[in-house]
N, CA, C and O atoms as a GROMACS GRO file, in nm:
protein
  500
    1MET      N    1   0.085  -0.119   0.000
    1MET     CA    2   0.000   0.000   0.000
    1MET      C    3   0.089   0.124   0.000
    1MET      O    4   0.197   0.125   0.059
    2THR      N    5   0.041   0.226  -0.066
    2THR     CA    6   0.114   0.353  -0.066
    2THR      C    7   0.088   0.427   0.064
    2THR      O    8  -0.003   0.392   0.140
    3ILE      N    9   0.167   0.528   0.090
    3ILE     CA   10   0.148   0.606   0.212
    3ILE      C   11   0.011   0.675   0.208
    3ILE      O   12  -0.054   0.691   0.312
    4LYS      N   13  -0.033   0.715   0.090
    4LYS     CA   14  -0.165   0.779   0.077
    4LYS      C   15  -0.275   0.680   0.114
    4LYS      O   16  -0.370   0.716   0.184
    5GLU      N   17  -0.264   0.556   0.068
    5GLU     CA   18  -0.366   0.455   0.098
    5GLU      C   19  -0.369   0.424   0.248
    5GLU      O   20  -0.477   0.411   0.307
    6VAL      N   21  -0.251   0.411   0.308
    6VAL     CA   22  -0.245   0.383   0.452
    6VAL      C   23  -0.301   0.501   0.529
    6VAL      O   24  -0.376   0.484   0.626
    7SER      N   25  -0.266   0.620   0.487
    7SER     CA   26  -0.316   0.742   0.552
    7SER      C   27  -0.468   0.747   0.550
    7SER      O   28  -0.531   0.777   0.651
    8GLU      N   29  -0.525   0.718   0.436
    8GLU     CA   30  -0.671   0.722   0.423
    8GLU      C   31  -0.738   0.608   0.499
    8GLU      O   32  -0.839   0.628   0.565
    9LYS      N   33  -0.681   0.489   0.491
    9LYS     CA   34  -0.741   0.373   0.556
    9LYS      C   35  -0.743   0.388   0.708
    9LYS      O   36  -0.840   0.350   0.773
   10TYR      N   37  -0.635   0.443   0.764
   10TYR     CA   38  -0.622   0.451   0.910
   10TYR      C   39  -0.645   0.591   0.966
   10TYR      O   40  -0.629   0.615   1.086
   11ASN      N   41  -0.681   0.684   0.877
   11ASN     CA   42  -0.708   0.822   0.920
   11ASN      C   43  -0.590   0.880   0.998
   11ASN      O   44  -0.606   0.939   1.105
   12ILE      N   45  -0.471   0.861   0.941
   12ILE     CA   46  -0.347   0.916   0.996
   12ILE      C   47  -0.283   0.994   0.883
   12ILE      O   48  -0.271   0.943   0.771
   13SER      N   49  -0.240   1.114   0.910
   13SER     CA   50  -0.181   1.193   0.802
   13SER      C   51  -0.050   1.128   0.755
   13SER      O   52   0.019   1.060   0.830
   14ALA      N   53  -0.018   1.153   0.629
   14ALA     CA   54   0.109   1.103   0.574
   14ALA      C   55   0.226   1.161   0.653
   14ALA      O   56   0.326   1.092   0.674
   15ASP      N   57   0.213   1.285   0.695
   15ASP     CA   58   0.320   1.347   0.775
   15ASP      C   59   0.341   1.271   0.906
   15ASP      O   60   0.454   1.251   0.949
   16THR      N   61   0.231   1.231   0.970
   16THR     CA   62   0.242   1.155   1.095
   16THR      C   63   0.308   1.020   1.070
   16THR      O   64   0.392   0.977   1.148
   17LEU      N   65   0.270   0.954   0.962
   17LEU     CA   66   0.332   0.825   0.929
   17LEU      C   67   0.483   0.842   0.906
   17LEU      O   68   0.562   0.761   0.954
   18ARG      N   69   0.520   0.946   0.834
   18ARG     CA   70   0.664   0.972   0.812
   18ARG      C   71   0.734   1.002   0.944
   18ARG      O   72   0.845   0.955   0.969
   19TYR      N   73   0.667   1.080   1.029
   19TYR     CA   74   0.724   1.114   1.160
   19TYR      C   75   0.745   0.988   1.244
   19TYR      O   76   0.852   0.970   1.301
   20TYR      N   77   0.645   0.901   1.252
   20TYR     CA   78   0.659   0.777   1.330
   20TYR      C   79   0.779   0.697   1.281
   20TYR      O   80   0.854   0.641   1.362
   21GLU      N   81   0.796   0.692   1.150
   21GLU     CA   82   0.910   0.618   1.095
   21GLU      C   83   1.041   0.689   1.127
   21GLU      O   84   1.139   0.625   1.164
   22LYS      N   85   1.043   0.819   1.114
   22LYS     CA   86   1.165   0.898   1.137
   22LYS      C   87   1.215   0.886   1.281
   22LYS      O   88   1.336   0.871   1.304
   23VAL      N   89   1.123   0.892   1.378
   23VAL     CA   90   1.164   0.890   1.519
   23VAL      C   91   1.181   0.748   1.574
   23VAL      O   92   1.231   0.729   1.685
   24GLY      N   93   1.138   0.648   1.495
   24GLY     CA   94   1.153   0.510   1.540
   24GLY      C   95   1.036   0.456   1.618
   24GLY      O   96   1.051   0.363   1.696
   25ALA      N   97   0.918   0.515   1.598
   25ALA     CA   98   0.797   0.462   1.664
   25ALA      C   99   0.744   0.341   1.587
   25ALA      O  100   0.675   0.256   1.643
   26ILE      N  101   0.777   0.335   1.458
   26ILE     CA  102   0.752   0.217   1.375
   26ILE      C  103   0.882   0.188   1.301
   26ILE      O  104   0.962   0.279   1.279
   27PRO      N  105   0.904   0.064   1.262
   27PRO     CA  106   1.027   0.032   1.189
   27PRO      C  107   1.027   0.098   1.050
   27PRO      O  108   0.923   0.140   1.001
   28PRO      N  109   1.145   0.107   0.989
   28PRO     CA  110   1.150   0.161   0.852
   28PRO      C  111   1.055   0.082   0.761
   28PRO      O  112   1.052  -0.041   0.764
   29VAL      N  113   0.980   0.154   0.682
   29VAL     CA  114   0.879   0.095   0.596
   29VAL      C  115   0.947   0.038   0.471
   29VAL      O  116   1.045   0.093   0.421
   30THR      N  117   0.893  -0.073   0.423
   30THR     CA  118   0.941  -0.134   0.299
   30THR      C  119   0.932  -0.031   0.187
   30THR      O  120   0.837   0.048   0.181
   31ARG      N  121   1.030  -0.032   0.099
   31ARG     CA  122   1.031   0.064  -0.012
   31ARG      C  123   1.048  -0.009  -0.145
   31ARG      O  124   1.103  -0.119  -0.152
   32THR      N  125   1.000   0.057  -0.249
   32THR     CA  126   1.018   0.004  -0.384
   32THR      C  127   1.163   0.028  -0.426
   32THR      O  128   1.238   0.094  -0.355
   33ALA      N  129   1.200  -0.024  -0.541
   33ALA     CA  130   1.336  -0.004  -0.593
   33ALA      C  131   1.367   0.143  -0.614
   33ALA      O  132   1.483   0.184  -0.610
   34THR      N  133   1.264   0.223  -0.637
   34THR     CA  134   1.284   0.366  -0.657
   34THR      C  135   1.273   0.447  -0.528
   34THR      O  136   1.280   0.570  -0.531
   35GLY      N  137   1.255   0.378  -0.414
   35GLY     CA  138   1.254   0.445  -0.285
   35GLY      C  139   1.119   0.489  -0.234
   35GLY      O  140   1.110   0.555  -0.130
   36ILE      N  141   1.014   0.455  -0.304
   36ILE     CA  142   0.879   0.494  -0.260
   36ILE      C  143   0.830   0.396  -0.155
   36ILE      O  144   0.848   0.275  -0.169
   37ARG      N  145   0.768   0.448  -0.049
   37ARG     CA  146   0.716   0.363   0.056
   37ARG      C  147   0.609   0.270   0.000
   37ARG      O  148   0.519   0.313  -0.072
   38ASP      N  149   0.621   0.142   0.034
   38ASP     CA  150   0.527   0.039  -0.011
   38ASP      C  151   0.496  -0.046   0.112
   38ASP      O  152   0.563  -0.147   0.136
   39TYR      N  153   0.395  -0.006   0.187
   39TYR     CA  154   0.364  -0.069   0.316
   39TYR      C  155   0.327  -0.216   0.298
   39TYR      O  156   0.232  -0.250   0.227
   40SER      N  157   0.404  -0.302   0.363
   40SER     CA  158   0.376  -0.445   0.364
   40SER      C  159   0.276  -0.474   0.475
   40SER      O  160   0.241  -0.385   0.553
   41GLU      N  161   0.231  -0.599   0.483
   41GLU     CA  162   0.140  -0.636   0.592
   41GLU      C  163   0.206  -0.613   0.727
   41GLU      O  164   0.140  -0.568   0.821
   42GLN      N  165   0.335  -0.644   0.738
   42GLN     CA  166   0.406  -0.623   0.864
   42GLN      C  167   0.416  -0.474   0.897
   42GLN      O  168   0.399  -0.434   1.013
   43ASP      N  169   0.443  -0.391   0.796
   43ASP     CA  170   0.448  -0.246   0.818
   43ASP      C  171   0.314  -0.195   0.867
   43ASP      O  172   0.307  -0.112   0.958
   44ILE      N  173   0.207  -0.245   0.807
   44ILE     CA  174   0.072  -0.203   0.844
   44ILE      C  175   0.040  -0.248   0.987
   44ILE      O  176  -0.027  -0.176   1.061
   45ALA      N  177   0.088  -0.366   1.025
   45ALA     CA  178   0.066  -0.412   1.163
   45ALA      C  179   0.131  -0.315   1.262
   45ALA      O  180   0.074  -0.288   1.367
   46TRP      N  181   0.248  -0.263   1.229
   46TRP     CA  182   0.314  -0.166   1.316
   46TRP      C  183   0.236  -0.035   1.320
   46TRP      O  184   0.224   0.028   1.425
   47VAL      N  185   0.182   0.006   1.206
   47VAL     CA  186   0.100   0.128   1.202
   47VAL      C  187  -0.023   0.110   1.288
   47VAL      O  188  -0.060   0.200   1.365
   48GLU      N  189  -0.088  -0.006   1.277
   48GLU     CA  190  -0.206  -0.034   1.359
   48GLU      C  191  -0.173  -0.030   1.507
   48GLU      O  192  -0.249   0.024   1.587
   49LEU      N  193  -0.059  -0.088   1.545
   49LEU     CA  194  -0.017  -0.085   1.685
   49LEU      C  195   0.006   0.058   1.730
   49LEU      O  196  -0.040   0.098   1.837
   50ALA      N  197   0.077   0.136   1.649
   50ALA     CA  198   0.106   0.275   1.685
   50ALA      C  199  -0.023   0.355   1.699
   50ALA      O  200  -0.039   0.432   1.794
   51LYS      N  201  -0.115   0.336   1.606
   51LYS     CA  202  -0.243   0.409   1.612
   51LYS      C  203  -0.320   0.371   1.739
   51LYS      O  204  -0.373   0.458   1.808
   52CYS      N  205  -0.326   0.242   1.767
   52CYS     CA  206  -0.397   0.194   1.886
   52CYS      C  207  -0.336   0.254   2.012
   52CYS      O  208  -0.406   0.308   2.098
   53MET      N  209  -0.205   0.243   2.023
   53MET     CA  210  -0.137   0.291   2.144
   53MET      C  211  -0.147   0.442   2.158
   53MET      O  212  -0.164   0.493   2.269
   54ARG      N  213  -0.135   0.514   2.049
   54ARG     CA  214  -0.145   0.660   2.056
   54ARG      C  215  -0.288   0.702   2.093
   54ARG      O  216  -0.308   0.796   2.170
   55SER      N  217  -0.388   0.631   2.039
   55SER     CA  218  -0.526   0.667   2.073
   55SER      C  219  -0.555   0.638   2.219
   55SER      O  220  -0.648   0.695   2.276
   56ALA      N  221  -0.477   0.549   2.278
   56ALA     CA  222  -0.492   0.520   2.421
   56ALA      C  223  -0.410   0.616   2.507
   56ALA      O  224  -0.410   0.606   2.629
   57GLY      N  225  -0.341   0.709   2.442
   57GLY     CA  226  -0.264   0.808   2.516
   57GLY      C  227  -0.119   0.773   2.538
   57GLY      O  228  -0.049   0.845   2.609
   58LEU      N  229  -0.072   0.666   2.480
   58LEU     CA  230   0.067   0.625   2.497
   58LEU      C  231   0.158   0.728   2.429
   58LEU      O  232   0.138   0.760   2.312
   59PRO      N  233   0.257   0.778   2.500
   59PRO     CA  234   0.348   0.877   2.439
   59PRO      C  235   0.434   0.814   2.329
   59PRO      O  236   0.464   0.694   2.333
   60VAL      N  237   0.473   0.894   2.231
   60VAL     CA  238   0.556   0.846   2.121
   60VAL      C  239   0.686   0.788   2.173
   60VAL      O  240   0.734   0.688   2.121
   61ASP      N  241   0.744   0.850   2.276
   61ASP     CA  242   0.872   0.800   2.326
   61ASP      C  243   0.861   0.658   2.383
   61ASP      O  244   0.958   0.583   2.382
   62VAL      N  245   0.743   0.620   2.431
   62VAL     CA  246   0.723   0.483   2.479
   62VAL      C  247   0.718   0.388   2.360
   62VAL      O  248   0.770   0.277   2.367
   63LEU      N  249   0.655   0.431   2.251
   63LEU     CA  250   0.655   0.349   2.130
   63LEU      C  251   0.796   0.329   2.077
   63LEU      O  252   0.833   0.220   2.033
   64VAL      N  253   0.874   0.436   2.082
   64VAL     CA  254   1.013   0.428   2.038
   64VAL      C  255   1.090   0.329   2.124
   64VAL      O  256   1.166   0.247   2.073
   65GLU      N  257   1.071   0.338   2.254
   65GLU     CA  258   1.139   0.245   2.347
   65GLU      C  259   1.096   0.101   2.321
   65GLU      O  260   1.179   0.010   2.321
   66TYR      N  261   0.967   0.080   2.299
   66TYR     CA  262   0.916  -0.053   2.270
   66TYR      C  263   0.982  -0.110   2.144
   66TYR      O  264   1.026  -0.225   2.143
   67LEU      N  265   0.990  -0.030   2.039
   67LEU     CA  266   1.050  -0.076   1.914
   67LEU      C  267   1.199  -0.106   1.933
   67LEU      O  268   1.250  -0.204   1.877
   68LYS      N  269   1.268  -0.024   2.010
   68LYS     CA  270   1.411  -0.051   2.037
   68LYS      C  271   1.427  -0.186   2.105
   68LYS      O  272   1.513  -0.266   2.068
   69LEU      N  273   1.343  -0.210   2.204
   69LEU     CA  274   1.349  -0.339   2.274
   69LEU      C  275   1.316  -0.454   2.180
   69LEU      O  276   1.382  -0.557   2.182
   70TYR      N  277   1.214  -0.435   2.099
   70TYR     CA  278   1.173  -0.538   2.003
   70TYR      C  279   1.289  -0.575   1.910
   70TYR      O  280   1.315  -0.693   1.885
   71LYS      N  281   1.358  -0.473   1.860
   71LYS     CA  282   1.469  -0.496   1.768
   71LYS      C  283   1.585  -0.571   1.833
   71LYS      O  284   1.663  -0.638   1.765
   72GLN      N  285   1.595  -0.560   1.965
   72GLN     CA  286   1.704  -0.629   2.036
   72GLN      C  287   1.678  -0.778   2.051
   72GLN      O  288   1.768  -0.853   2.087
   73GLY      N  289   1.558  -0.821   2.023
   73GLY     CA  290   1.528  -0.963   2.022
   73GLY      C  291   1.465  -1.015   2.150
   73GLY      O  292   1.422  -0.940   2.237
   74ASP      N  293   1.462  -1.149   2.156
   74ASP     CA  294   1.391  -1.218   2.264
   74ASP      C  295   1.448  -1.192   2.403
   74ASP      O  296   1.379  -1.214   2.502
   75GLY      N  297   1.569  -1.146   2.411
   75GLY     CA  298   1.628  -1.115   2.542
   75GLY      C  299   1.559  -1.000   2.611
   75GLY      O  300   1.582  -0.976   2.730
   76THR      N  301   1.474  -0.928   2.539
   76THR     CA  302   1.404  -0.812   2.597
   76THR      C  303   1.256  -0.839   2.622
   76THR      O  304   1.179  -0.747   2.650
   77ILE      N  305   1.217  -0.964   2.613
   77ILE     CA  306   1.074  -0.996   2.632
   77ILE      C  307   1.025  -0.947   2.767
   77ILE      O  308   0.918  -0.887   2.776
   78LYS      N  309   1.102  -0.970   2.871
   78LYS     CA  310   1.061  -0.926   3.006
   78LYS      C  311   1.049  -0.774   3.010
   78LYS      O  312   0.954  -0.721   3.069
   79ASP      N  313   1.144  -0.704   2.950
   79ASP     CA  314   1.139  -0.557   2.949
   79ASP      C  315   1.018  -0.505   2.872
   79ASP      O  316   0.954  -0.408   2.914
   80ARG      N  317   0.985  -0.570   2.761
   80ARG     CA  318   0.868  -0.529   2.684
   80ARG      C  319   0.740  -0.554   2.763
   80ARG      O  320   0.648  -0.472   2.763
   81LEU      N  321   0.736  -0.668   2.831
   81LEU     CA  322   0.621  -0.698   2.916
   81LEU      C  323   0.605  -0.591   3.024
   81LEU      O  324   0.493  -0.544   3.047
   82GLU      N  325   0.713  -0.554   3.089
   82GLU     CA  326   0.707  -0.451   3.193
   82GLU      C  327   0.662  -0.317   3.137
   82GLU      O  328   0.582  -0.248   3.199
   83LEU      N  329   0.713  -0.281   3.020
   83LEU     CA  330   0.674  -0.154   2.957
   83LEU      C  331   0.524  -0.153   2.928
   83LEU      O  332   0.455  -0.056   2.959
   84LEU      N  333   0.475  -0.261   2.869
   84LEU     CA  334   0.333  -0.268   2.838
   84LEU      C  335   0.246  -0.274   2.963
   84LEU      O  336   0.138  -0.216   2.967
   85THR      N  337   0.293  -0.344   3.064
   85THR     CA  338   0.219  -0.353   3.190
   85THR      C  339   0.209  -0.217   3.256
   85THR      O  340   0.103  -0.181   3.307
   86ARG      N  341   0.319  -0.141   3.256
   86ARG     CA  342   0.316  -0.005   3.312
   86ARG      C  343   0.214   0.081   3.239
   86ARG      O  344   0.139   0.155   3.301
   87GLN      N  345   0.213   0.072   3.107
   87GLN     CA  346   0.120   0.152   3.029
   87GLN      C  347  -0.024   0.110   3.055
   87GLN      O  348  -0.114   0.194   3.061
   88ARG      N  349  -0.046  -0.020   3.071
   88ARG     CA  350  -0.181  -0.068   3.103
   88ARG      C  351  -0.224  -0.013   3.239
   88ARG      O  352  -0.339   0.030   3.255
   89ASP      N  353  -0.134  -0.013   3.336
   89ASP     CA  354  -0.167   0.040   3.469
   89ASP      C  355  -0.203   0.188   3.462
   89ASP      O  356  -0.295   0.233   3.531
   90ILE      N  357  -0.132   0.262   3.379
   90ILE     CA  358  -0.162   0.404   3.360
   90ILE      C  359  -0.302   0.419   3.300
   90ILE      O  360  -0.380   0.503   3.344
   91LEU      N  361  -0.331   0.338   3.199
   91LEU     CA  362  -0.464   0.344   3.136
   91LEU      C  363  -0.575   0.306   3.233
   91LEU      O  364  -0.682   0.367   3.233
   92LEU      N  365  -0.550   0.205   3.314
   92LEU     CA  366  -0.651   0.164   3.412
   92LEU      C  367  -0.680   0.275   3.512
   92LEU      O  368  -0.794   0.297   3.551
   93GLU      N  369  -0.575   0.346   3.553
   93GLU     CA  370  -0.595   0.459   3.645
   93GLU      C  371  -0.674   0.570   3.576
   93GLU      O  372  -0.763   0.629   3.635
   94GLN      N  373  -0.640   0.597   3.450
   94GLN     CA  374  -0.716   0.698   3.375
   94GLN      C  375  -0.861   0.655   3.360
   94GLN      O  376  -0.952   0.738   3.368
   95GLN      N  377  -0.883   0.527   3.338
   95GLN     CA  378  -1.018   0.474   3.324
   95GLN      C  379  -1.097   0.495   3.453
   95GLN      O  380  -1.214   0.532   3.450
   96LYS      N  381  -1.031   0.470   3.568
   96LYS     CA  382  -1.097   0.493   3.697
   96LYS      C  383  -1.135   0.640   3.714
   96LYS      O  384  -1.245   0.673   3.758
   97GLN      N  385  -1.042   0.728   3.678
   97GLN     CA  386  -1.070   0.871   3.690
   97GLN      C  387  -1.183   0.913   3.597
   97GLN      O  388  -1.268   0.994   3.634
   98THR      N  389  -1.184   0.859   3.477
   98THR     CA  390  -1.290   0.890   3.383
   98THR      C  391  -1.424   0.839   3.434
   98THR      O  392  -1.526   0.908   3.422
   99ALA      N  393  -1.426   0.720   3.491
   99ALA     CA  394  -1.551   0.665   3.545
   99ALA      C  395  -1.604   0.752   3.659
   99ALA      O  396  -1.724   0.776   3.669
  100ALA      N  397  -1.514   0.799   3.745
  100ALA     CA  398  -1.555   0.886   3.856
  100ALA      C  399  -1.610   1.018   3.803
  100ALA      O  400  -1.710   1.069   3.854
  101THR      N  401  -1.547   1.072   3.701
  101THR     CA  402  -1.594   1.196   3.641
  101THR      C  403  -1.730   1.176   3.576
  101THR      O  404  -1.819   1.259   3.589
  102LEU      N  405  -1.746   1.064   3.506
  102LEU     CA  406  -1.873   1.033   3.442
  102LEU      C  407  -1.983   1.017   3.546
  102LEU      O  408  -2.096   1.063   3.525
  103GLU      N  409  -1.952   0.952   3.656
  103GLU     CA  410  -2.051   0.935   3.763
  103GLU      C  411  -2.095   1.071   3.817
  103GLU      O  412  -2.214   1.095   3.838
  104ARG      N  413  -1.999   1.159   3.840
  104ARG     CA  414  -2.031   1.294   3.891
  104ARG      C  415  -2.115   1.370   3.789
  104ARG      O  416  -2.211   1.439   3.825
  105LEU      N  417  -2.078   1.359   3.662
  105LEU     CA  418  -2.151   1.428   3.557
  105LEU      C  419  -2.293   1.375   3.546
  105LEU      O  420  -2.387   1.454   3.530
  106ASN      N  421  -2.311   1.246   3.554
  106ASN     CA  422  -2.446   1.188   3.551
  106ASN      C  423  -2.530   1.237   3.668
  106ASN      O  424  -2.649   1.264   3.652
  107TYR      N  425  -2.468   1.249   3.785
  107TYR     CA  426  -2.537   1.302   3.903
  107TYR      C  427  -2.585   1.445   3.874
  107TYR      O  428  -2.700   1.478   3.902
  108LYS      N  429  -2.497   1.527   3.819
  108LYS     CA  430  -2.532   1.666   3.790
  108LYS      C  431  -2.643   1.674   3.686
  108LYS      O  432  -2.735   1.755   3.698
  109ILE      N  433  -2.634   1.590   3.583
  109ILE     CA  434  -2.737   1.590   3.479
  109ILE      C  435  -2.872   1.552   3.539
  109ILE      O  436  -2.973   1.617   3.511
  110ALA      N  437  -2.875   1.448   3.622
  110ALA     CA  438  -2.999   1.407   3.686
  110ALA      C  439  -3.053   1.521   3.773
  110ALA      O  440  -3.174   1.545   3.776
  111HIS      N  441  -2.965   1.589   3.843
  111HIS     CA  442  -3.002   1.702   3.928
  111HIS      C  443  -3.070   1.810   3.845
  111HIS      O  444  -3.174   1.863   3.884
  112TYR      N  445  -3.010   1.844   3.731
  112TYR     CA  446  -3.067   1.950   3.647
  112TYR      C  447  -3.191   1.903   3.573
  112TYR      O  448  -3.280   1.984   3.547
  113GLU      N  449  -3.199   1.777   3.539
  113GLU     CA  450  -3.323   1.726   3.479
  113GLU      C  451  -3.439   1.742   3.577
  113GLU      O  452  -3.549   1.779   3.538
  114GLU      N  453  -3.412   1.713   3.703
  114GLU     CA  454  -3.515   1.731   3.806
  114GLU      C  455  -3.549   1.879   3.822
  114GLU      O  456  -3.666   1.915   3.839
  115ALA      N  457  -3.447   1.965   3.814
  115ALA     CA  458  -3.471   2.109   3.826
  115ALA      C  459  -3.556   2.160   3.710
  115ALA      O  460  -3.640   2.248   3.729
  116VAL      N  461  -3.536   2.105   3.592
  116VAL     CA  462  -3.617   2.145   3.477
  116VAL      C  463  -3.763   2.106   3.501
  116VAL      O  464  -3.854   2.182   3.468
  117LYS      N  465  -3.785   1.988   3.559
  117LYS     CA  466  -3.922   1.942   3.586
  117LYS      C  467  -3.989   2.027   3.692
  117LYS      O  468  -4.106   2.062   3.678
  118THR      N  469  -3.916   2.060   3.799
  118THR     CA  470  -3.976   2.130   3.913
  118THR      C  471  -3.964   2.281   3.903
  118THR      O  472  -4.037   2.355   3.970
  119GLY      N  473  -3.874   2.328   3.819
  119GLY     CA  474  -3.857   2.472   3.804
  119GLY      C  475  -3.765   2.533   3.907
  119GLY      O  476  -3.751   2.655   3.912
  120LYS      N  477  -3.701   2.451   3.990
  120LYS     CA  478  -3.607   2.509   4.086
  120LYS      C  479  -3.490   2.416   4.112
  120LYS      O  480  -3.501   2.294   4.108
  121VAL      N  481  -3.378   2.482   4.140
  121VAL     CA  482  -3.256   2.409   4.172
  121VAL      C  483  -3.243   2.407   4.324
  121VAL      O  484  -3.239   2.511   4.388
  122VAL      N  485  -3.236   2.288   4.379
  122VAL     CA  486  -3.226   2.274   4.523
  122VAL      C  487  -3.083   2.302   4.569
  122VAL      O  488  -3.061   2.371   4.668
  123TRP      N  489  -2.990   2.249   4.499
  123TRP     CA  490  -2.850   2.266   4.537
  123TRP      C  491  -2.768   2.260   4.410
  123TRP      O  492  -2.783   2.166   4.332
  124ASP      N  493  -2.681   2.357   4.388
  124ASP     CA  494  -2.608   2.367   4.262
  124ASP      C  495  -2.458   2.355   4.285
  124ASP      O  496  -2.384   2.453   4.276
  125ASN      N  497  -2.415   2.236   4.313
  125ASN     CA  498  -2.271   2.214   4.331
  125ASN      C  499  -2.231   2.081   4.277
  125ASN      O  500  -2.114   2.044   4.283
   0.00000   0.00000   0.00000
């Protein structure tokens, strides 16, 4: 696939794809004999991983670290596991905070829905 096709399929700008490759968040992409990027299935799998992790809030530098460890081979399996586990723990904490915020917001919405029905706000905090 061309960079344009990957960009459109995954809703990632071509500039972002080039940036991920440049900084080492994804491995160098397969190229044609003339040097044009030609994304292989493996290249696309790395793009999908990067997109997933970035949408979850994972910093680019963590992706870069993960790829460095990956390139070093099986001796880094434990380190990769620890890196991913740390990121999962961060996401779980964010999820808890989001759930608490959503609960508070639902409480406020219910409060104002009742106020709309009765015409008065009993307590506004």
